[in-house]
Rosetta silent file (secondary structure, phi, psi, omega in degrees, C-alpha in Angstrom):
SEQUENCE: MALTVMGLGIIIWQSYARAERRKGKRPSPKEVGHAAQVYLRARTHQLREDLALGAGPTVEDLAQAARIRRENLDVFGKLLRTHRKELLMMADAKTLTPERARAWLERVGQLARTEPRLEEDRQAFILEQEGATQAAEALQ
SCORE:     score description
SCORE:     0.000 S_00000001
   1 L     0.000  -33.710  179.637    9.569    2.545    9.252 S_00000001
   2 H   -65.232  -31.270 -178.630   11.426    2.389    5.893 S_00000001
   3 H   -69.469  -38.698 -174.207   10.531   -1.250    5.618 S_00000001
   4 H   -65.717  -54.694 -177.744    6.877   -0.386    6.299 S_00000001
   5 H   -51.740  -50.998 -177.720    6.796    2.394    3.569 S_00000001
   6 H   -64.034  -45.044  178.829    8.531    0.248    1.062 S_00000001
   7 H   -60.272  -48.090  176.797    6.451   -2.710    1.854 S_00000001
   8 H   -54.518  -44.732  179.466    3.236   -0.777    1.644 S_00000001
   9 H   -64.951  -47.090 -179.817    4.075    0.561   -1.790 S_00000001
  10 H   -56.587  -56.972 -177.842    5.148   -2.784   -3.158 S_00000001
  11 H   -55.334  -43.863  178.989    1.979   -4.547   -1.834 S_00000001
  12 H   -56.645  -44.759 -168.748   -0.293   -1.683   -2.972 S_00000001
  13 H  -108.024  -34.564 -169.910    0.955   -1.783   -6.549 S_00000001
  14 L  -103.923  153.378  174.924    2.917   -4.966   -7.404 S_00000001
  15 L   -86.069  161.939 -174.821    1.793   -8.422   -7.554 S_00000001
  16 H   -68.336  -28.878  176.442    3.463  -11.267   -5.633 S_00000001
  17 H   -60.424  -43.756  179.487    4.572  -12.970   -8.955 S_00000001
  18 H   -64.342  -47.482  179.034    6.806  -10.008   -9.701 S_00000001
  19 H   -61.950  -36.345 -177.848    8.262   -9.976   -6.195 S_00000001
  20 H   -62.918  -38.342  176.127    8.879  -13.706   -6.344 S_00000001
  21 L   -68.969  -10.549  174.471   11.019  -13.339   -9.429 S_00000001
  22 L  -120.370   42.786 -177.384   13.243  -10.997   -7.605 S_00000001
  23 L   -49.865  141.397 -178.727   13.646  -12.836   -4.349 S_00000001
  24 L    87.069   -7.529 -176.062   16.052  -11.243   -1.909 S_00000001
  25 L  -116.494    5.378  176.508   15.533   -7.783   -3.339 S_00000001
  26 L  -139.509  158.196  171.429   12.223   -7.008   -1.724 S_00000001
  27 L   -63.491  144.232  177.078   10.835   -7.584    1.745 S_00000001
  28 L   -62.947  159.893  170.695    9.143  -10.994    2.067 S_00000001
  29 H   -61.230  -32.244  177.050    5.402  -11.121    2.145 S_00000001
  30 H   -61.863  -46.704  175.215    5.686  -12.232    5.789 S_00000001
  31 H   -61.566  -43.871 -179.296    7.767   -9.098    6.595 S_00000001
  32 H   -65.429  -43.446  176.234    5.407   -6.844    4.806 S_00000001
  33 H   -59.021  -42.849 -179.541    2.400   -8.490    6.483 S_00000001
  34 H   -71.869  -38.704  179.766    4.026   -7.986    9.981 S_00000001
  35 H   -66.824  -40.345 -178.516    4.989   -4.302    9.173 S_00000001
  36 H   -69.501  -34.068  172.287    1.521   -3.620    7.862 S_00000001
  37 H   -56.008  -57.605 -176.658   -0.103   -5.227   11.040 S_00000001
  38 H   -53.713  -45.322 -170.845    2.116   -3.029   13.288 S_00000001
  39 H   -68.948  -46.804 -177.078    1.279    0.032   11.157 S_00000001
  40 H   -67.122  -39.730  177.196   -2.559   -0.637   11.201 S_00000001
  41 H   -66.232  -39.165 -179.555   -2.674   -1.452   14.885 S_00000001
  42 H   -71.430  -18.131 -174.099   -0.702    1.653   15.827 S_00000001
  43 L  -124.834   25.184 -179.356   -3.023    3.839   13.696 S_00000001
  44 H   -54.676  -51.192 -176.858   -6.436    2.289   14.295 S_00000001
  45 H   -61.993  -53.077  179.224   -8.042    5.426   15.616 S_00000001
  46 H   -55.289  -44.958  174.115   -6.466    7.676   13.062 S_00000001
  47 H   -56.499  -44.694  179.926   -7.444    5.312   10.275 S_00000001
  48 H   -60.992  -42.708 -177.941  -11.104    5.393   11.230 S_00000001
  49 H   -59.918  -47.035 -173.349  -11.061    9.246   11.348 S_00000001
  50 H   -70.225  -33.363 -177.868   -9.186    9.477    7.973 S_00000001
  51 H   -76.187  -32.479  178.550  -11.370    6.959    6.160 S_00000001
  52 H   -66.898  -32.241 -174.198  -14.551    8.871    7.439 S_00000001
  53 H   -94.971  -26.111 -173.193  -13.013   12.088    6.059 S_00000001
  54 L    73.732   17.190  176.164  -11.238   10.619    2.944 S_00000001
  55 L  -150.200  165.049  174.743   -8.178   12.613    4.110 S_00000001
  56 L   131.886 -179.523 -173.220   -5.608   12.669    6.811 S_00000001
  57 H   -57.624  -40.971 -177.640   -2.266   11.250    7.873 S_00000001
  58 H   -70.468  -41.192  176.816   -2.952    7.554    7.151 S_00000001
  59 H   -64.154  -43.945  179.830   -4.369    8.380    3.568 S_00000001
  60 H   -61.460  -40.094  179.329   -1.280   10.446    3.104 S_00000001
  61 H   -66.722  -44.732  176.999    1.053    7.716    4.319 S_00000001
  62 H   -58.852  -44.609  179.775   -0.627    5.230    2.009 S_00000001
  63 H   -63.989  -39.140  173.258   -0.503    7.503   -0.921 S_00000001
  64 H   -58.952  -49.373  175.727    3.079    8.229   -0.234 S_00000001
  65 H   -60.891  -34.615 -175.399    3.996    4.642   -0.061 S_00000001
  66 L   -92.275    3.634 -172.235    2.312    3.914   -3.301 S_00000001
  67 L    45.490   42.955  172.613    3.860    7.054   -4.935 S_00000001
  68 L   -68.982  128.306  179.073    0.506    8.484   -5.696 S_00000001
  69 L   -68.801  147.778 -173.672    1.014   11.946   -7.030 S_00000001
  70 H   -50.531  -45.747 -177.779   -0.059   14.843   -4.747 S_00000001
  71 H   -70.736   -7.393  168.519   -2.661   16.045   -7.275 S_00000001
  72 H  -100.216    4.525 -177.352   -4.311   12.584   -6.946 S_00000001
  73 H   -62.812  -38.950 -175.677   -4.436   12.443   -3.245 S_00000001
  74 H   -71.128  -32.787  176.860   -7.944   13.729   -3.062 S_00000001
  75 H   -69.589  -40.021 -178.952   -9.151   10.992   -5.628 S_00000001
  76 H   -65.380  -45.730  177.458   -7.367    8.296   -3.537 S_00000001
  77 H   -52.508  -49.583 -173.857   -8.967    9.692   -0.322 S_00000001
  78 H   -67.167  -37.048  177.718  -12.416    9.709   -1.799 S_00000001
  79 H   -60.153  -51.838 -177.035  -11.987    6.065   -3.078 S_00000001
  80 H   -58.835  -41.581  175.951  -10.855    4.952    0.328 S_00000001
  81 H   -63.986  -41.387  179.947  -13.747    6.772    1.969 S_00000001
  82 H   -59.621  -28.565 -169.745  -16.222    5.176   -0.378 S_00000001
  83 L  -114.592   21.461 -175.524  -14.945    1.617    0.727 S_00000001
  84 H   -67.143  -27.001 -173.473  -14.297    2.586    4.383 S_00000001
  85 H   -71.295  -42.724  176.735  -16.798    0.188    5.901 S_00000001
  86 H   -64.461  -47.411 -171.919  -15.085   -2.833    4.118 S_00000001
  87 H   -70.367  -30.910 -179.543  -11.574   -1.524    4.844 S_00000001
  88 H   -77.724  -33.958  174.220  -12.288   -0.921    8.668 S_00000001
  89 H   -64.323  -43.993 -178.941  -13.754   -4.468    8.951 S_00000001
  90 H   -64.882  -36.186 -175.561  -10.604   -5.897    7.348 S_00000001
  91 L   -93.756   15.736  177.576   -8.334   -3.825    9.699 S_00000001
  92 L   -59.214  122.000 -172.366  -10.234   -4.739   12.927 S_00000001
  93 L   -57.714  -28.613 -179.562   -7.578   -5.003   15.600 S_00000001
  94 L   -66.643  -30.422  178.268   -9.278   -7.990   17.129 S_00000001
  95 L  -111.475    1.879 -175.376   -8.854  -10.114   14.058 S_00000001
  96 L   -71.534  117.341  173.722   -5.839   -8.515   12.501 S_00000001
  97 L  -112.518  175.144  173.322   -3.043  -10.883   11.558 S_00000001
  98 H   -64.039  -38.658  174.254   -0.110  -10.252    9.240 S_00000001
  99 H   -60.687  -47.144  177.778   -2.060  -12.079    6.534 S_00000001
 100 H   -61.247  -42.143 -177.943   -5.080   -9.995    7.032 S_00000001
 101 H   -69.389  -41.250 -176.439   -3.021   -6.798    7.080 S_00000001
 102 H   -70.602  -37.044  172.889   -1.262   -7.809    3.792 S_00000001
 103 H   -62.503  -37.854  171.639   -4.780   -8.630    2.365 S_00000001
 104 H   -56.764  -46.736 -176.879   -5.878   -5.145    3.418 S_00000001
 105 H   -65.536  -39.506 -174.219   -3.101   -3.513    1.522 S_00000001
 106 H   -67.866  -30.583  179.132   -3.811   -5.697   -1.529 S_00000001
 107 H   -73.764  -33.843  171.184   -7.425   -4.628   -1.408 S_00000001
 108 H   -53.292  -45.893 -177.599   -6.369   -0.963   -1.206 S_00000001
 109 H   -67.340  -36.896  176.735   -4.330   -1.596   -4.382 S_00000001
 110 H   -57.857  -50.378 -177.258   -7.270   -3.391   -6.058 S_00000001
 111 H   -59.527  -40.531 -173.471   -9.496   -0.364   -5.325 S_00000001
 112 H   -71.559  -26.998 -177.277   -6.872    2.121   -6.514 S_00000001
 113 H   -73.474  -13.746 -179.757   -6.464    0.229   -9.834 S_00000001
 114 L   -84.469   -5.757  178.283  -10.217    1.017  -10.717 S_00000001
 115 L  -105.994  118.547 -172.554   -9.445    4.743  -10.916 S_00000001
 116 H   -54.648  -41.900 -177.062   -7.571    5.696  -14.194 S_00000001
 117 H   -61.137  -39.133 -177.548   -5.566    8.513  -12.576 S_00000001
 118 H   -74.896  -30.684  179.084   -4.353    6.154   -9.809 S_00000001
 119 H   -64.427  -37.043  176.972   -3.641    3.473  -12.431 S_00000001
 120 H   -62.960  -42.083  179.655   -1.147    5.968  -14.082 S_00000001
 121 H   -60.837  -45.578 -178.365    0.607    6.363  -10.773 S_00000001
 122 H   -56.486  -47.554 -179.811    0.792    2.597  -10.447 S_00000001
 123 H   -60.388  -39.104  176.633    2.337    2.238  -13.771 S_00000001
 124 H   -65.292  -33.753 -176.579    4.934    4.919  -13.032 S_00000001
 125 H   -75.750  -38.390  177.435    5.738    3.255   -9.776 S_00000001
 126 H   -59.997  -50.999 -177.619    6.204   -0.185  -11.503 S_00000001
 127 H   -57.829  -46.759  176.987    8.459    1.342  -14.033 S_00000001
 128 H   -52.903  -53.126 -179.428   10.477    3.081  -11.368 S_00000001
 129 H   -58.849  -43.771 -178.067   10.910   -0.170   -9.410 S_00000001
 130 H   -63.612  -37.986 -178.953   11.852   -2.086  -12.563 S_00000001
 131 H   -70.286  -33.659 -179.684   14.524    0.503  -13.463 S_00000001
 132 H   -66.000  -39.026  179.320   15.986    0.352   -9.872 S_00000001
 133 H   -65.188  -47.662  176.803   16.137   -3.418  -10.128 S_00000001
 134 H   -60.510  -40.134  176.681   17.830   -3.292  -13.470 S_00000001
 135 H   -65.353  -40.017  179.828   20.409   -0.706  -12.208 S_00000001
 136 H   -68.079  -40.449 -178.740   21.171   -2.838   -9.173 S_00000001
 137 H   -66.285  -36.108  174.560   21.620   -5.907  -11.336 S_00000001
 138 H   -63.338  -32.258  177.706   23.947   -4.013  -13.654 S_00000001
 139 H   -72.881  -24.891 -172.733   26.120   -2.975  -10.651 S_00000001
 140 L   -72.759    0.000    0.000   26.516   -6.681   -9.715 S_00000001
């Protein structure tokens, strides 16, 4: 589960170019795609309900993975609700592959970047990740 949460956050906010520069320090896109696929398949029914409401466990999981502040959870949920039809089509269990699951997460990130409050959370997450990487490199 830790791989899933870490991978979800990385995909939601960071580009692959950044991850490529830090090979070996992040889950591979393939690992993230597989973890996302498992997550989405296991929570298909809950995802449908949560996207219809704009709130619920899957919305909270995604927000936590992306380090979205609690006060912005409702903004994030409303954004996902607005785009629920598209997101549910992308997460259809019949066609869900690791690549499509990763694309789904990337789409969630793209949508979130359109909201200024969520963009602030993205910037904070990236700074946190860069700080952790620099600290790890300094210890080596």
